[in-house]
C-alpha positions, 0 to 999 in steps of 0.5 A: 215272562217266566217265574222261577223256583229254587230248591236244594239248599240245606245245612252243610259242614264246611268242605261239603257239597250241595247242588242247587236247582232253579226250575222256570215256569216256561221256556228259558231259551230266549233268556240270554244269560242266567245267573245265580245270586246270593244275599248273605245276612245284612249284606247286598245281593251279589251275582256269583255265577252268569251262564250265557246262552250257548257260552261259558259261565262267569264266576265271582272270584269268591266261588271260582274253582268251587262252583259250577253253574249250568243251564238245560234249556230243554228242562228249563232248569239251571243248576249250581253245583257247590263244592268245598263250601265255606261258612262265608257261602252261607246265604240265600241263593237265588236264580234270575236273568243277568241283568235281573228280571229280563224276561223273568217276573220278579224274584223267587223265594230262594233257597237257603244254604247254611255252612256250619260245623 
């Protein structure tokens, strides 16, 4: 089991970019799929990107073409590059396995992304 720590969030104007990072406390190599989730105020947490070990990332339609997820097993880190950000992308972003909590202990604190002018 690993614990995860997300970072890289902040305030950005519409159309801007941010890159999020998620560091694991141990090896992620055995985790079949790593994902980025987000939870907007008053909404349920949703999966926005899932990166399988050695495979291609699947994206939610709402972020397809704008977000790019990647994983570096050597560094035990996953990333989410977010471009062309929109106000509706405002949320707390989390990383976890897909399905969640498979080889992962709970949820991290997340990192807040606010898209606003």
